[in-house]
PDB file with SEQRES, HELIX, SHEET and CRYST1 records, atoms N, CA, C and O in Angstrom:
SEQRES   1 A   68  MET GLY ARG VAL ILE VAL LYS GLU GLU ARG CYS LYS GLY          
SEQRES   2 A   68  CYS GLY TYR CYS ILE ASP VAL CYS LYS ASN GLU SER LEU          
SEQRES   3 A   68  ASN LEU ASN PRO ASP ARG ARG ASN SER ASN GLY TYR ASN          
SEQRES   4 A   68  VAL ALA VAL PHE ASP GLU ASP ARG GLU CYS SER GLY CYS          
SEQRES   5 A   68  ALA MET CYS ALA ASP VAL CYS PRO ASP ALA ALA LEU VAL          
SEQRES   6 A   68  VAL TYR ARG                                                  
HELIX    1 AA1 TYR A   16  VAL A   20  1                                   5    
HELIX    2 AA2 MET A   54  VAL A   58  1                                   5    
SHEET    1 AA1 2 ARG A   3  VAL A   6  0                                        
SHEET    2 AA1 2 LEU A  64  TYR A  67 -1                                        
SHEET    1 AA2 2 LEU A  26  ARG A  33  0                                        
SHEET    2 AA2 2 ASN A  39  PHE A  43 -1                                        
CRYST1    1.000    1.000    1.000  90.00  90.00  90.00 P 1           1          
ATOM      1  N   MET A   1     -74.602  99.520  -9.225  1.00  0.00           N  
ATOM      2  CA  MET A   1     -74.605  98.174  -8.727  1.00  0.00           C  
ATOM      3  C   MET A   1     -74.202  97.191  -9.832  1.00  0.00           C  
ATOM      4  O   MET A   1     -73.173  96.523  -9.722  1.00  0.00           O  
ATOM      5  N   GLY A   2     -75.001  97.101 -10.884  1.00  0.00           N  
ATOM      6  CA  GLY A   2     -74.713  96.162 -11.966  1.00  0.00           C  
ATOM      7  C   GLY A   2     -74.311  96.878 -13.239  1.00  0.00           C  
ATOM      8  O   GLY A   2     -74.352  98.104 -13.344  1.00  0.00           O  
ATOM      9  N   ARG A   3     -73.921  96.059 -14.201  1.00  0.00           N  
ATOM     10  CA  ARG A   3     -73.513  96.584 -15.510  1.00  0.00           C  
ATOM     11  C   ARG A   3     -73.781  95.519 -16.548  1.00  0.00           C  
ATOM     12  O   ARG A   3     -73.591  94.330 -16.290  1.00  0.00           O  
ATOM     13  N   VAL A   4     -74.228  95.942 -17.735  1.00  0.00           N  
ATOM     14  CA  VAL A   4     -74.518  94.994 -18.804  1.00  0.00           C  
ATOM     15  C   VAL A   4     -73.590  95.291 -19.976  1.00  0.00           C  
ATOM     16  O   VAL A   4     -73.460  96.435 -20.409  1.00  0.00           O  
ATOM     17  N   ILE A   5     -72.953  94.251 -20.473  1.00  0.00           N  
ATOM     18  CA  ILE A   5     -72.132  94.349 -21.674  1.00  0.00           C  
ATOM     19  C   ILE A   5     -72.893  93.660 -22.792  1.00  0.00           C  
ATOM     20  O   ILE A   5     -73.313  92.512 -22.652  1.00  0.00           O  
ATOM     21  N   VAL A   6     -73.069  94.368 -23.909  1.00  0.00           N  
ATOM     22  CA  VAL A   6     -73.772  93.812 -25.070  1.00  0.00           C  
ATOM     23  C   VAL A   6     -72.741  93.367 -26.092  1.00  0.00           C  
ATOM     24  O   VAL A   6     -71.911  94.160 -26.536  1.00  0.00           O  
ATOM     25  N   LYS A   7     -72.797  92.109 -26.457  1.00  0.00           N  
ATOM     26  CA  LYS A   7     -71.945  91.588 -27.537  1.00  0.00           C  
ATOM     27  C   LYS A   7     -72.668  91.940 -28.836  1.00  0.00           C  
ATOM     28  O   LYS A   7     -73.535  91.201 -29.303  1.00  0.00           O  
ATOM     29  N   GLU A   8     -72.295  93.076 -29.403  1.00  0.00           N  
ATOM     30  CA  GLU A   8     -73.051  93.660 -30.505  1.00  0.00           C  
ATOM     31  C   GLU A   8     -73.167  92.755 -31.716  1.00  0.00           C  
ATOM     32  O   GLU A   8     -74.200  92.760 -32.385  1.00  0.00           O  
ATOM     33  N   GLU A   9     -72.148  91.986 -32.012  1.00  0.00           N  
ATOM     34  CA  GLU A   9     -72.207  91.127 -33.206  1.00  0.00           C  
ATOM     35  C   GLU A   9     -73.187  89.965 -33.027  1.00  0.00           C  
ATOM     36  O   GLU A   9     -73.626  89.369 -34.011  1.00  0.00           O  
ATOM     37  N   ARG A  10     -73.523  89.649 -31.808  1.00  0.00           N  
ATOM     38  CA  ARG A  10     -74.496  88.563 -31.554  1.00  0.00           C  
ATOM     39  C   ARG A  10     -75.928  89.085 -31.464  1.00  0.00           C  
ATOM     40  O   ARG A  10     -76.880  88.330 -31.661  1.00  0.00           O  
ATOM     41  N   CYS A  11     -76.078  90.360 -31.171  1.00  0.00           N  
ATOM     42  CA  CYS A  11     -77.407  90.953 -30.954  1.00  0.00           C  
ATOM     43  C   CYS A  11     -78.180  91.099 -32.266  1.00  0.00           C  
ATOM     44  O   CYS A  11     -77.651  91.569 -33.274  1.00  0.00           O  
ATOM     45  N   LYS A  12     -79.452  90.680 -32.222  1.00  0.00           N  
ATOM     46  CA  LYS A  12     -80.319  90.805 -33.391  1.00  0.00           C  
ATOM     47  C   LYS A  12     -81.429  91.835 -33.184  1.00  0.00           C  
ATOM     48  O   LYS A  12     -82.335  91.968 -34.007  1.00  0.00           O  
ATOM     49  N   GLY A  13     -81.341  92.558 -32.072  1.00  0.00           N  
ATOM     50  CA  GLY A  13     -82.303  93.632 -31.814  1.00  0.00           C  
ATOM     51  C   GLY A  13     -83.729  93.173 -31.558  1.00  0.00           C  
ATOM     52  O   GLY A  13     -84.672  93.898 -31.878  1.00  0.00           O  
ATOM     53  N   CYS A  14     -83.907  91.995 -30.993  1.00  0.00           N  
ATOM     54  CA  CYS A  14     -85.249  91.460 -30.760  1.00  0.00           C  
ATOM     55  C   CYS A  14     -86.021  92.245 -29.702  1.00  0.00           C  
ATOM     56  O   CYS A  14     -87.250  92.305 -29.744  1.00  0.00           O  
ATOM     57  N   GLY A  15     -85.294  92.852 -28.747  1.00  0.00           N  
ATOM     58  CA  GLY A  15     -85.936  93.675 -27.721  1.00  0.00           C  
ATOM     59  C   GLY A  15     -86.420  92.934 -26.504  1.00  0.00           C  
ATOM     60  O   GLY A  15     -87.005  93.552 -25.614  1.00  0.00           O  
ATOM     61  N   TYR A  16     -86.202  91.617 -26.420  1.00  0.00           N  
ATOM     62  CA  TYR A  16     -86.629  90.859 -25.245  1.00  0.00           C  
ATOM     63  C   TYR A  16     -85.974  91.402 -23.989  1.00  0.00           C  
ATOM     64  O   TYR A  16     -86.625  91.508 -22.949  1.00  0.00           O  
ATOM     65  N   CYS A  17     -84.699  91.747 -24.069  1.00  0.00           N  
ATOM     66  CA  CYS A  17     -83.980  92.260 -22.911  1.00  0.00           C  
ATOM     67  C   CYS A  17     -84.580  93.580 -22.437  1.00  0.00           C  
ATOM     68  O   CYS A  17     -84.642  93.846 -21.237  1.00  0.00           O  
ATOM     69  N   ILE A  18     -85.010  94.382 -23.363  1.00  0.00           N  
ATOM     70  CA  ILE A  18     -85.593  95.681 -23.046  1.00  0.00           C  
ATOM     71  C   ILE A  18     -86.931  95.478 -22.322  1.00  0.00           C  
ATOM     72  O   ILE A  18     -87.249  96.184 -21.364  1.00  0.00           O  
ATOM     73  N   ASP A  19     -87.696  94.510 -22.796  1.00  0.00           N  
ATOM     74  CA  ASP A  19     -89.007  94.230 -22.193  1.00  0.00           C  
ATOM     75  C   ASP A  19     -88.914  93.784 -20.745  1.00  0.00           C  
ATOM     76  O   ASP A  19     -89.779  94.127 -19.940  1.00  0.00           O  
ATOM     77  N   VAL A  20     -87.873  93.018 -20.395  1.00  0.00           N  
ATOM     78  CA  VAL A  20     -87.791  92.474 -19.026  1.00  0.00           C  
ATOM     79  C   VAL A  20     -87.008  93.362 -18.057  1.00  0.00           C  
ATOM     80  O   VAL A  20     -87.030  93.120 -16.850  1.00  0.00           O  
ATOM     81  N   CYS A  21     -86.330  94.366 -18.557  1.00  0.00           N  
ATOM     82  CA  CYS A  21     -85.506  95.213 -17.677  1.00  0.00           C  
ATOM     83  C   CYS A  21     -86.398  96.133 -16.850  1.00  0.00           C  
ATOM     84  O   CYS A  21     -87.011  97.065 -17.372  1.00  0.00           O  
ATOM     85  N   LYS A  22     -86.455  95.853 -15.556  1.00  0.00           N  
ATOM     86  CA  LYS A  22     -87.328  96.641 -14.669  1.00  0.00           C  
ATOM     87  C   LYS A  22     -86.796  98.043 -14.409  1.00  0.00           C  
ATOM     88  O   LYS A  22     -87.548  98.920 -13.986  1.00  0.00           O  
ATOM     89  N   ASN A  23     -85.504  98.264 -14.658  1.00  0.00           N  
ATOM     90  CA  ASN A  23     -84.910  99.584 -14.455  1.00  0.00           C  
ATOM     91  C   ASN A  23     -84.801 100.393 -15.732  1.00  0.00           C  
ATOM     92  O   ASN A  23     -84.297 101.516 -15.720  1.00  0.00           O  
ATOM     93  N   GLU A  24     -85.274  99.825 -16.840  1.00  0.00           N  
ATOM     94  CA  GLU A  24     -85.212 100.476 -18.151  1.00  0.00           C  
ATOM     95  C   GLU A  24     -83.776 100.900 -18.479  1.00  0.00           C  
ATOM     96  O   GLU A  24     -83.542 101.998 -18.985  1.00  0.00           O  
ATOM     97  N   SER A  25     -82.827 100.017 -18.185  1.00  0.00           N  
ATOM     98  CA  SER A  25     -81.404 100.286 -18.411  1.00  0.00           C  
ATOM     99  C   SER A  25     -80.945  99.944 -19.827  1.00  0.00           C  
ATOM    100  O   SER A  25     -79.841 100.309 -20.230  1.00  0.00           O  
ATOM    101  N   LEU A  26     -81.784  99.252 -20.571  1.00  0.00           N  
ATOM    102  CA  LEU A  26     -81.442  98.844 -21.928  1.00  0.00           C  
ATOM    103  C   LEU A  26     -82.398  99.454 -22.932  1.00  0.00           C  
ATOM    104  O   LEU A  26     -83.582  99.629 -22.643  1.00  0.00           O  
ATOM    105  N   ASN A  27     -81.891  99.776 -24.105  1.00  0.00           N  
ATOM    106  CA  ASN A  27     -82.733 100.250 -25.186  1.00  0.00           C  
ATOM    107  C   ASN A  27     -82.077  99.943 -26.526  1.00  0.00           C  
ATOM    108  O   ASN A  27     -80.893  99.611 -26.585  1.00  0.00           O  
ATOM    109  N   LEU A  28     -82.850 100.057 -27.592  1.00  0.00           N  
ATOM    110  CA  LEU A  28     -82.290  99.868 -28.924  1.00  0.00           C  
ATOM    111  C   LEU A  28     -81.786 101.205 -29.443  1.00  0.00           C  
ATOM    112  O   LEU A  28     -82.477 102.218 -29.331  1.00  0.00           O  
ATOM    113  N   ASN A  29     -80.629 101.212 -29.989  1.00  0.00           N  
ATOM    114  CA  ASN A  29     -80.052 102.428 -30.530  1.00  0.00           C  
ATOM    115  C   ASN A  29     -80.282 102.451 -32.032  1.00  0.00           C  
ATOM    116  O   ASN A  29     -79.678 101.654 -32.750  1.00  0.00           O  
ATOM    117  N   PRO A  30     -81.142 103.343 -32.533  1.00  0.00           N  
ATOM    118  CA  PRO A  30     -81.434 103.378 -33.962  1.00  0.00           C  
ATOM    119  C   PRO A  30     -80.240 103.786 -34.810  1.00  0.00           C  
ATOM    120  O   PRO A  30     -80.237 103.551 -36.018  1.00  0.00           O  
ATOM    121  N   ASP A  31     -79.226 104.391 -34.203  1.00  0.00           N  
ATOM    122  CA  ASP A  31     -78.058 104.850 -34.948  1.00  0.00           C  
ATOM    123  C   ASP A  31     -76.908 103.842 -34.920  1.00  0.00           C  
ATOM    124  O   ASP A  31     -75.888 104.037 -35.581  1.00  0.00           O  
ATOM    125  N   ARG A  32     -77.077 102.783 -34.164  1.00  0.00           N  
ATOM    126  CA  ARG A  32     -75.983 101.808 -34.023  1.00  0.00           C  
ATOM    127  C   ARG A  32     -76.406 100.464 -34.584  1.00  0.00           C  
ATOM    128  O   ARG A  32     -77.395  99.882 -34.139  1.00  0.00           O  
ATOM    129  N   ARG A  33     -75.661  99.972 -35.558  1.00  0.00           N  
ATOM    130  CA  ARG A  33     -75.955  98.683 -36.183  1.00  0.00           C  
ATOM    131  C   ARG A  33     -74.718  97.812 -36.174  1.00  0.00           C  
ATOM    132  O   ARG A  33     -73.590  98.302 -36.230  1.00  0.00           O  
ATOM    133  N   ASN A  34     -74.948  96.507 -36.103  1.00  0.00           N  
ATOM    134  CA  ASN A  34     -73.808  95.593 -36.178  1.00  0.00           C  
ATOM    135  C   ASN A  34     -73.537  95.266 -37.654  1.00  0.00           C  
ATOM    136  O   ASN A  34     -74.202  95.813 -38.534  1.00  0.00           O  
ATOM    137  N   SER A  35     -72.596  94.406 -37.928  1.00  0.00           N  
ATOM    138  CA  SER A  35     -72.209  94.123 -39.312  1.00  0.00           C  
ATOM    139  C   SER A  35     -73.298  93.396 -40.090  1.00  0.00           C  
ATOM    140  O   SER A  35     -73.247  93.336 -41.318  1.00  0.00           O  
ATOM    141  N   ASN A  36     -74.288  92.841 -39.381  1.00  0.00           N  
ATOM    142  CA  ASN A  36     -75.411  92.171 -40.044  1.00  0.00           C  
ATOM    143  C   ASN A  36     -76.566  93.140 -40.319  1.00  0.00           C  
ATOM    144  O   ASN A  36     -77.572  92.757 -40.916  1.00  0.00           O  
ATOM    145  N   GLY A  37     -76.419  94.375 -39.888  1.00  0.00           N  
ATOM    146  CA  GLY A  37     -77.437  95.395 -40.135  1.00  0.00           C  
ATOM    147  C   GLY A  37     -78.520  95.500 -39.069  1.00  0.00           C  
ATOM    148  O   GLY A  37     -79.493  96.230 -39.252  1.00  0.00           O  
ATOM    149  N   TYR A  38     -78.366  94.784 -37.964  1.00  0.00           N  
ATOM    150  CA  TYR A  38     -79.355  94.848 -36.892  1.00  0.00           C  
ATOM    151  C   TYR A  38     -79.069  96.022 -35.972  1.00  0.00           C  
ATOM    152  O   TYR A  38     -77.914  96.297 -35.645  1.00  0.00           O  
ATOM    153  N   ASN A  39     -80.133  96.722 -35.552  1.00  0.00           N  
ATOM    154  CA  ASN A  39     -79.992  97.700 -34.486  1.00  0.00           C  
ATOM    155  C   ASN A  39     -79.714  96.920 -33.217  1.00  0.00           C  
ATOM    156  O   ASN A  39     -80.394  95.934 -32.934  1.00  0.00           O  
ATOM    157  N   VAL A  40     -78.739  97.341 -32.464  1.00  0.00           N  
ATOM    158  CA  VAL A  40     -78.316  96.589 -31.288  1.00  0.00           C  
ATOM    159  C   VAL A  40     -78.807  97.225 -29.996  1.00  0.00           C  
ATOM    160  O   VAL A  40     -79.045  98.431 -29.924  1.00  0.00           O  
ATOM    161  N   ALA A  41     -78.952  96.392 -28.988  1.00  0.00           N  
ATOM    162  CA  ALA A  41     -79.297  96.874 -27.650  1.00  0.00           C  
ATOM    163  C   ALA A  41     -78.078  97.577 -27.056  1.00  0.00           C  
ATOM    164  O   ALA A  41     -76.939  97.182 -27.307  1.00  0.00           O  
ATOM    165  N   VAL A  42     -78.326  98.609 -26.274  1.00  0.00           N  
ATOM    166  CA  VAL A  42     -77.246  99.314 -25.597  1.00  0.00           C  
ATOM    167  C   VAL A  42     -77.631  99.504 -24.133  1.00  0.00           C  
ATOM    168  O   VAL A  42     -78.805  99.657 -23.797  1.00  0.00           O  
ATOM    169  N   PHE A  43     -76.637  99.489 -23.290  1.00  0.00           N  
ATOM    170  CA  PHE A  43     -76.812  99.712 -21.865  1.00  0.00           C  
ATOM    171  C   PHE A  43     -76.672 101.194 -21.594  1.00  0.00           C  
ATOM    172  O   PHE A  43     -75.694 101.814 -22.014  1.00  0.00           O  
ATOM    173  N   ASP A  44     -77.639 101.771 -20.895  1.00  0.00           N  
ATOM    174  CA  ASP A  44     -77.633 103.178 -20.537  1.00  0.00           C  
ATOM    175  C   ASP A  44     -76.862 103.356 -19.232  1.00  0.00           C  
ATOM    176  O   ASP A  44     -77.351 103.006 -18.159  1.00  0.00           O  
ATOM    177  N   GLU A  45     -75.674 103.894 -19.335  1.00  0.00           N  
ATOM    178  CA  GLU A  45     -74.800 104.079 -18.165  1.00  0.00           C  
ATOM    179  C   GLU A  45     -75.425 104.993 -17.099  1.00  0.00           C  
ATOM    180  O   GLU A  45     -75.056 104.923 -15.927  1.00  0.00           O  
ATOM    181  N   ASP A  46     -76.365 105.843 -17.506  1.00  0.00           N  
ATOM    182  CA  ASP A  46     -76.979 106.781 -16.573  1.00  0.00           C  
ATOM    183  C   ASP A  46     -78.098 106.155 -15.730  1.00  0.00           C  
ATOM    184  O   ASP A  46     -78.556 106.744 -14.751  1.00  0.00           O  
ATOM    185  N   ARG A  47     -78.525 104.960 -16.126  1.00  0.00           N  
ATOM    186  CA  ARG A  47     -79.564 104.257 -15.393  1.00  0.00           C  
ATOM    187  C   ARG A  47     -78.928 103.264 -14.436  1.00  0.00           C  
ATOM    188  O   ARG A  47     -77.802 102.812 -14.647  1.00  0.00           O  
ATOM    189  N   GLU A  48     -79.652 102.936 -13.395  1.00  0.00           N  
ATOM    190  CA  GLU A  48     -79.176 101.953 -12.447  1.00  0.00           C  
ATOM    191  C   GLU A  48     -79.491 100.549 -12.932  1.00  0.00           C  
ATOM    192  O   GLU A  48     -80.562 100.312 -13.492  1.00  0.00           O  
ATOM    193  N   CYS A  49     -78.584  99.631 -12.727  1.00  0.00           N  
ATOM    194  CA  CYS A  49     -78.798  98.224 -13.052  1.00  0.00           C  
ATOM    195  C   CYS A  49     -78.736  97.429 -11.756  1.00  0.00           C  
ATOM    196  O   CYS A  49     -77.783  97.554 -10.987  1.00  0.00           O  
ATOM    197  N   SER A  50     -79.759  96.612 -11.518  1.00  0.00           N  
ATOM    198  CA  SER A  50     -79.801  95.835 -10.279  1.00  0.00           C  
ATOM    199  C   SER A  50     -78.923  94.593 -10.349  1.00  0.00           C  
ATOM    200  O   SER A  50     -78.628  93.983  -9.321  1.00  0.00           O  
ATOM    201  N   GLY A  51     -78.504  94.215 -11.551  1.00  0.00           N  
ATOM    202  CA  GLY A  51     -77.694  93.006 -11.706  1.00  0.00           C  
ATOM    203  C   GLY A  51     -78.513  91.735 -11.662  1.00  0.00           C  
ATOM    204  O   GLY A  51     -77.964  90.661 -11.420  1.00  0.00           O  
ATOM    205  N   CYS A  52     -79.809  91.827 -11.889  1.00  0.00           N  
ATOM    206  CA  CYS A  52     -80.688  90.655 -11.799  1.00  0.00           C  
ATOM    207  C   CYS A  52     -80.431  89.627 -12.892  1.00  0.00           C  
ATOM    208  O   CYS A  52     -80.726  88.446 -12.707  1.00  0.00           O  
ATOM    209  N   ALA A  53     -79.891  90.054 -14.020  1.00  0.00           N  
ATOM    210  CA  ALA A  53     -79.548  89.185 -15.157  1.00  0.00           C  
ATOM    211  C   ALA A  53     -80.744  88.605 -15.893  1.00  0.00           C  
ATOM    212  O   ALA A  53     -80.596  87.650 -16.656  1.00  0.00           O  
ATOM    213  N   MET A  54     -81.926  89.167 -15.675  1.00  0.00           N  
ATOM    214  CA  MET A  54     -83.089  88.722 -16.428  1.00  0.00           C  
ATOM    215  C   MET A  54     -82.884  88.960 -17.926  1.00  0.00           C  
ATOM    216  O   MET A  54     -83.325  88.158 -18.749  1.00  0.00           O  
ATOM    217  N   CYS A  55     -82.223  90.046 -18.274  1.00  0.00           N  
ATOM    218  CA  CYS A  55     -81.976  90.361 -19.677  1.00  0.00           C  
ATOM    219  C   CYS A  55     -81.139  89.264 -20.340  1.00  0.00           C  
ATOM    220  O   CYS A  55     -81.433  88.835 -21.456  1.00  0.00           O  
ATOM    221  N   ALA A  56     -80.115  88.826 -19.653  1.00  0.00           N  
ATOM    222  CA  ALA A  56     -79.259  87.780 -20.189  1.00  0.00           C  
ATOM    223  C   ALA A  56     -80.001  86.450 -20.268  1.00  0.00           C  
ATOM    224  O   ALA A  56     -79.771  85.665 -21.188  1.00  0.00           O  
ATOM    225  N   ASP A  57     -80.886  86.194 -19.315  1.00  0.00           N  
ATOM    226  CA  ASP A  57     -81.643  84.955 -19.299  1.00  0.00           C  
ATOM    227  C   ASP A  57     -82.593  84.843 -20.493  1.00  0.00           C  
ATOM    228  O   ASP A  57     -82.771  83.755 -21.041  1.00  0.00           O  
ATOM    229  N   VAL A  58     -83.204  85.959 -20.896  1.00  0.00           N  
ATOM    230  CA  VAL A  58     -84.176  85.894 -21.987  1.00  0.00           C  
ATOM    231  C   VAL A  58     -83.554  86.071 -23.367  1.00  0.00           C  
ATOM    232  O   VAL A  58     -84.226  85.848 -24.373  1.00  0.00           O  
ATOM    233  N   CYS A  59     -82.305  86.461 -23.435  1.00  0.00           N  
ATOM    234  CA  CYS A  59     -81.662  86.717 -24.733  1.00  0.00           C  
ATOM    235  C   CYS A  59     -81.461  85.395 -25.485  1.00  0.00           C  
ATOM    236  O   CYS A  59     -80.725  84.526 -25.019  1.00  0.00           O  
ATOM    237  N   PRO A  60     -82.111  85.241 -26.645  1.00  0.00           N  
ATOM    238  CA  PRO A  60     -81.994  83.998 -27.399  1.00  0.00           C  
ATOM    239  C   PRO A  60     -80.632  83.826 -28.086  1.00  0.00           C  
ATOM    240  O   PRO A  60     -80.301  82.737 -28.556  1.00  0.00           O  
ATOM    241  N   ASP A  61     -79.859  84.892 -28.138  1.00  0.00           N  
ATOM    242  CA  ASP A  61     -78.567  84.852 -28.837  1.00  0.00           C  
ATOM    243  C   ASP A  61     -77.373  84.946 -27.907  1.00  0.00           C  
ATOM    244  O   ASP A  61     -76.242  85.071 -28.379  1.00  0.00           O  
ATOM    245  N   ALA A  62     -77.586  84.891 -26.609  1.00  0.00           N  
ATOM    246  CA  ALA A  62     -76.528  84.991 -25.609  1.00  0.00           C  
ATOM    247  C   ALA A  62     -75.626  86.195 -25.871  1.00  0.00           C  
ATOM    248  O   ALA A  62     -74.399  86.096 -25.855  1.00  0.00           O  
ATOM    249  N   ALA A  63     -76.273  87.333 -26.114  1.00  0.00           N  
ATOM    250  CA  ALA A  63     -75.560  88.550 -26.485  1.00  0.00           C  
ATOM    251  C   ALA A  63     -75.288  89.461 -25.295  1.00  0.00           C  
ATOM    252  O   ALA A  63     -74.688  90.523 -25.463  1.00  0.00           O  
ATOM    253  N   LEU A  64     -75.713  89.073 -24.103  1.00  0.00           N  
ATOM    254  CA  LEU A  64     -75.563  89.950 -22.941  1.00  0.00           C  
ATOM    255  C   LEU A  64     -74.760  89.268 -21.843  1.00  0.00           C  
ATOM    256  O   LEU A  64     -74.913  88.073 -21.588  1.00  0.00           O  
ATOM    257  N   VAL A  65     -73.899  90.057 -21.195  1.00  0.00           N  
ATOM    258  CA  VAL A  65     -73.154  89.606 -20.029  1.00  0.00           C  
ATOM    259  C   VAL A  65     -73.446  90.617 -18.921  1.00  0.00           C  
ATOM    260  O   VAL A  65     -73.297  91.824 -19.112  1.00  0.00           O  
ATOM    261  N   VAL A  66     -73.861  90.109 -17.768  1.00  0.00           N  
ATOM    262  CA  VAL A  66     -74.213  90.982 -16.667  1.00  0.00           C  
ATOM    263  C   VAL A  66     -73.171  90.844 -15.572  1.00  0.00           C  
ATOM    264  O   VAL A  66     -72.825  89.737 -15.159  1.00  0.00           O  
ATOM    265  N   TYR A  67     -72.674  91.990 -15.106  1.00  0.00           N  
ATOM    266  CA  TYR A  67     -71.735  92.038 -13.990  1.00  0.00           C  
ATOM    267  C   TYR A  67     -72.447  92.655 -12.809  1.00  0.00           C  
ATOM    268  O   TYR A  67     -73.117  93.679 -12.943  1.00  0.00           O  
ATOM    269  N   ARG A  68     -72.304  92.034 -11.655  1.00  0.00           N  
ATOM    270  CA  ARG A  68     -72.944  92.538 -10.429  1.00  0.00           C  
ATOM    271  C   ARG A  68     -71.963  93.266  -9.580  1.00  0.00           C  
ATOM    272  O   ARG A  68     -72.320  93.760  -8.510  1.00  0.00           O  
TER     273      ARG A  68                                                      
END                                                                             
């Protein structure tokens, strides 16, 4: 249904998006870091996304784009 694109260079790995995702479609990848050294959020393609955009709403860095 939905899909989340993470703008990795904007992500600071705060985890707010992970906390609000009711489908557990987002997580922090310990092996993936942006140029600032932050672990970034990643969208799990194997999980379903409802497209609710709560993750994008709570992101303080506007690092997420949600497609429905």
